[in-house]
C-alpha positions in Angstrom: 18.5 20.9 -27.0 16.6 23.8 -28.6 14.1 23.3 -31.4 11.5 25.5 -33.0 8.8 23.2 -34.2 5.7 24.2 -36.1 3.9 20.9 -35.6 4.3 18.7 -32.5 3.0 15.2 -32.0 2.6 13.6 -28.5 2.3 9.8 -28.6 0.7 8.2 -25.5 -2.0 5.6 -26.1 -1.7 4.4 -22.5 -4.0 4.1 -19.6 -6.2 6.9 -18.1 -3.6 7.3 -15.3 -0.7 7.6 -17.7 -2.4 10.2 -19.9 -3.5 12.2 -16.9 0.1 12.3 -15.6 1.3 13.5 -19.0 -1.0 16.5 -19.2 1.4 18.8 -17.3 4.0 18.0 -20.0 1.5 19.1 -22.7 1.0 22.4 -20.8 4.7 23.0 -20.8 5.0 22.2 -24.5 2.1 24.6 -25.2 3.7 27.4 -23.2 7.1 26.8 -24.8 5.8 26.7 -28.4 2.7 29.0 -28.3 2.5 29.2 -32.1 2.9 25.5 -32.8 0.1 23.0 -33.6 0.1 20.3 -31.0 -1.6 16.9 -31.7 -1.9 13.9 -29.4 -2.2 10.3 -30.6 -4.4 8.3 -28.2 -6.7 5.4 -27.9 -10.5 5.6 -27.1 -10.2 4.9 -23.3 -8.3 8.2 -22.6 -9.7 10.2 -25.5 -12.0 12.3 -23.2 -9.0 13.6 -21.3 -7.4 15.3 -24.3 -10.4 16.0 -26.5 -11.1 19.5 -25.1 -7.7 20.1 -23.4 -6.4 23.7 -23.8 -2.9 22.6 -24.7 -4.0 20.2 -27.5 -5.2 21.4 -31.0 -6.0 18.0 -32.5 -6.5 14.4 -31.2 -5.6 11.6 -33.5 -7.5 8.5 -32.4 -6.2 5.0 -32.8 -9.0 2.4 -32.3 -7.0 -0.6 -31.1 -10.0 -3.0 -30.9 -10.5 -2.5 -34.7 -6.8 -2.1 -35.6 -7.1 -4.0 -38.8 -9.4 -1.2 -40.1 -8.0 1.8 -38.3 -4.3 1.3 -38.6 -3.7 2.4 -42.2 -6.0 5.5 -42.0 -4.3 6.4 -38.7 -0.8 6.1 -40.1 -1.8 8.1 -43.2 -3.1 10.9 -41.0 0.1 10.9 -38.9 2.3 11.1 -42.0 0.2 13.8 -43.7 0.7 16.2 -40.7 4.4 16.6 -41.4 5.4 16.9 -37.8 8.6 18.6 -36.8 8.8 17.2 -33.3 7.5 13.9 -31.8 7.4 13.1 -28.1 7.1 9.3 -27.7 5.9 8.8 -24.1 4.7 5.2 -24.6 8.2 3.6 -24.9 7.0 0.5 -26.7 7.5 -0.9 -30.2 4.2 0.4 -31.5 4.7 4.0 -30.4 8.3 3.9 -31.7 7.0 2.8 -35.1 4.4 5.6 -35.1 7.2 8.1 -34.2 9.4 6.9 -37.0 6.5 6.8 -39.5 5.7 10.4 -38.8 8.8 11.4 -40.6 9.6 14.1 -38.0 13.3 15.1 -38.0 13.4 15.3 -34.2 11.9 12.3 -32.3 12.3 12.1 -28.6 11.9 9.0 -26.5 12.9 7.1 -23.4 16.5 6.2 -22.9 17.3 2.7 -24.2 17.7 1.4 -20.6 14.2 2.5 -19.8 12.5 1.7 -23.1 10.9 -1.6 -24.1 10.6 -3.7 -27.3 13.5 -1.9 -29.1 11.5 1.3 -28.9 14.8 3.4 -28.9 15.6 2.3 -32.4 12.9 4.5 -33.9 13.8 7.8 -32.1 16.6 10.3 -32.6 17.1 11.7 -29.1 16.5 10.3 -25.6 15.8 11.6 -22.1 18.4 10.6 -19.5 18.1 7.2 -18.0 16.1 7.2 -14.8 15.0 3.7 -14.0 11.8 3.1 -12.1 12.9 4.9 -9.0 11.0 8.1 -9.9 7.4 8.7 -10.7 6.0 8.5 -14.2 5.1 12.2 -13.9 8.7 13.1 -13.2 9.8 10.9 -16.1 7.5 12.7 -18.5 8.8 16.1 -17.3 12.3 15.0 -18.3 11.2 15.7 -21.8 10.7 19.4 -20.7 14.3 19.4 -19.5 15.6 17.9 -22.7 13.9 20.5 -24.8 15.1 23.3 -22.4 11.6 24.6 -21.8 10.6 26.6 -18.9 9.3 24.5 -16.0 5.6 25.1 -15.3 3.3 24.5 -12.3 2.1 20.9 -12.2 -1.5 21.3 -13.4 -3.7 19.0 -15.5 -6.2 21.7 -16.6 -9.1 19.2 -17.1 -12.2 21.3 -17.8 -15.8 20.2 -18.3 -18.2 22.0 -20.6 -21.3 23.7 -19.2 -23.4 20.8 -20.5 -21.2 18.3 -18.8 -21.3 20.3 -15.5 -25.1 20.3 -15.7 -25.0 16.5 -16.2 -22.9 16.0 -13.2 -25.2 18.1 -11.1 -28.1 16.0 -12.2 -26.2 12.8 -11.4 -25.7 14.1 -7.9 -29.2 15.2 -7.3 -29.7 12.6 -4.6 -26.7 13.9 -2.6 -27.8 16.3 0.1 -24.5 17.6 1.4 -20.8 17.1 1.5 -19.7 13.7 0.3 -16.8 11.3 -0.1 -16.2 9.2 -3.2 -15.2 5.6 -3.0 -13.8 4.5 -6.3 -13.7 0.7 -6.7 -12.4 -2.0 -9.0 -9.4 -1.6 -11.2 -8.1 -3.2 -14.4 -5.9 -5.6 -12.3 -7.7 -8.0 -10.0 -4.6 -7.8 -7.7 -5.1 -4.1 -7.0 -8.6 -4.3 -5.7 -9.7 -4.0 -2.1 -12.7 -6.0 -0.9 -16.5 -5.2 -1.0 -17.1 -5.9 2.6 -14.2 -3.8 3.8 -15.0 -1.0 1.4 -18.6 -0.9 2.5 -17.7 -0.9 6.2 -15.1 1.8 5.6 -17.6 4.0 3.8 -20.1 3.6 6.7 -17.5 4.6 9.2 -16.5 7.7 7.1 -20.2 8.6 7.1 -20.6 8.1 10.9 -17.4 9.8 11.9 -17.2 12.7 9.5 -20.8 13.2 8.4 -20.1 12.8 4.7 -22.5 11.2 2.3 -21.0 8.4 0.2 -20.8 8.2 -3.6 -19.4 5.1 -5.3 -17.7 5.2 -8.7 -16.5 2.6 -11.0 -16.9 1.1 -14.5 -19.4 -1.4 -15.8 -17.1 -4.3 -14.9 -17.3 -3.2 -11.3 -21.1 -3.5 -11.0 -20.9 -6.9 -9.2 -18.4 -5.4 -6.7 -20.9 -2.5 -6.0 -23.8 -5.0 -5.6 -21.8 -6.9 -3.0 -21.2 -3.6 -1.2 -24.9 -2.9 -1.2 -25.7 -6.3 0.2 -23.7 -5.5 3.4 -24.2 -1.7 3.4 -24.7 -0.1 6.9 -25.5 3.3 5.4 -27.1 4.6 2.3 -24.8 5.4 -0.6 -25.3 6.8 -4.1 -24.3 4.0 -6.5 -23.0 5.5 -9.7 -21.0 2.5 -10.7 -21.3 1.8 -14.5 -23.5 4.8 -15.0 -21.1 7.7 -15.6 -18.9 8.7 -18.4 -15.2 9.4 -17.7 -15.8 13.1 -17.8 -18.9 12.9 -15.5 -16.7 10.9 -13.0 -14.2 13.8 -13.2 -16.9 16.3 -12.3 -18.0 14.1 -9.4 -14.5 13.7 -8.1 -13.9 17.5 -8.3 -17.0 18.1 -6.1 -16.0 15.5 -3.5 -14.4 16.4 -0.1 -12.2 13.3 -0.3 -11.8 10.2 -2.4 -10.7 6.7 -1.4 -9.7 3.7 -3.4 -7.0 1.5 -5.0 -4.5 2.2 -7.7 -6.7 3.0 -10.7 -7.2 5.8 -13.3 -9.9 7.4 -11.0 -7.2 7.8 -8.3 -5.1 9.9 -10.7 -8.1 11.9 -11.8 -9.0 12.7 -8.2 -5.4 14.0 -7.7 -5.6 15.9 -11.0 -8.7 17.9 -9.9 -7.0 18.4 -6.5 -9.4 16.3 -4.4 -7.4 14.7 -1.5 -7.2 11.0 -2.4 -6.4 8.2 0.1 -4.8 5.5 -2.1 -4.6 1.8 -1.2 -1.6 -0.2 -2.4 -0.4 -3.7 -2.6 0.5 -5.2 -5.9 2.0 -2.0 -7.2 4.2 0.8 -5.7 3.2 4.3 -4.9 6.8 5.4 -5.5 6.3 4.8 -9.2 2.6 5.5 -9.8 1.3 7.3 -6.7 -1.1 10.3 -7.0 0.8 13.5 -7.3 0.5 15.8 -4.3 -1.1 13.3 -2.0 1.9 11.0 -1.2 1.2 11.5 2.6 -2.2 9.9 2.2 -1.0 6.6 0.9 -2.0 3.4 2.7 0.4 0.6 2.0 -0.6 -3.1 2.4 2.0 -5.5 3.7 3.2 -8.8 2.2 6.6 -10.3 1.6 6.0 -10.3 -2.1 4.7 -6.7 -2.4 4.9 -5.1 -4.8 4.7 -8.0 -7.2 3.2 -6.3 -10.3 1.1 -9.4 -11.0 -2.3 -8.8 -12.5 -3.8 -11.8 -10.6 -2.7 -12.7 -7.1 -2.1 -16.4 -6.4 -2.3 -16.0 -2.6 -5.6 -14.1 -2.1 -4.3 -10.5 -2.1 -2.6 -10.8 1.3 -1.2 -7.3 0.9 -4.7 -5.7 0.3 -6.2 -7.8 3.0 -3.7 -6.4 5.5 -5.1 -2.9 5.1 -7.0 -1.9 8.2 -10.2 0.1 8.0 -9.1 2.3 10.9 -5.9 3.2 9.0 -7.9 4.5 6.1 -10.3 6.4 8.4 -7.3 8.2 10.0 -6.0 9.2 6.6 -9.5 10.6 5.7 -9.4 12.7 8.8 -6.0 14.0 7.9 -7.2 14.9 4.4 -10.2 16.8 5.8 -8.0 18.7 8.3 -5.9 19.7 5.3 -8.9 21.1 3.5 -10.1 23.0 6.6 -6.6 24.4 7.1 -6.5 25.8 3.5 -9.8 27.5 4.1 -8.5 29.2 7.2 
């Protein structure tokens, strides 16, 4: 279908990983409609990813934790923009309601077979049904196909300001040379690796490849990092709970390699083209793996994997099955890839 919108709204309030994977779609929309105003409705967690993005003219923030105060002003702002085209990437009831409330004559969403919570009722057109057999990135790019826009290179175009770059440099002042990032934690307990194994793996990366170690994570991951420090065999720079999302992006961009489980930081590492060794158990890399680094996946083994349970009732057997040496071999493969590109 061909449309000629003047005002476009992208709705994706989701996780950091989801928003990161939708950025290439925003680039295609910008290229396809260079004169259009493009707005993105998002929640605070992922706001830093779209705030300064070159494809986005305006960010419309929905503060979910204060929804009783923010909902009406948010909806009024949506309606006042008079959008011509809405891309509903969230596929839930809430995003469908926002799409419908916009009043846009063309509202694109997921196929009824792939949508949830009667989301399809609110939209006028749908991408083809795909199921969960393809990645979320590929699903988002189905909107490009539906709009008959020219395919673009898969780029996220996350750029830091000069001030932010200077802040990252200051944050890394204790790092004397090339380094690896270990990102820890995760919103689901079931996705996490273990502090002892993570610490030992980091020490082996330092010994075998001469890389210093930087550890990243959120405030909720501070106890995990402290347990790592308790058994640490080498010094590492502990940035857990101390960096903003955009500072973490800058650190990941400077790293030689990144290692960790299925988290938003995993997708951000891939977005800035840092080779990422991703560790999997409760979820599947086929659906949510980091784009461009599928060969660096380390898959835990368990009869119930992937279970998609937030909490594991059997002690994370899948994640416990991951061997440190398997991760180390993948790190070596990633570093060889980097050296090959330079040559």
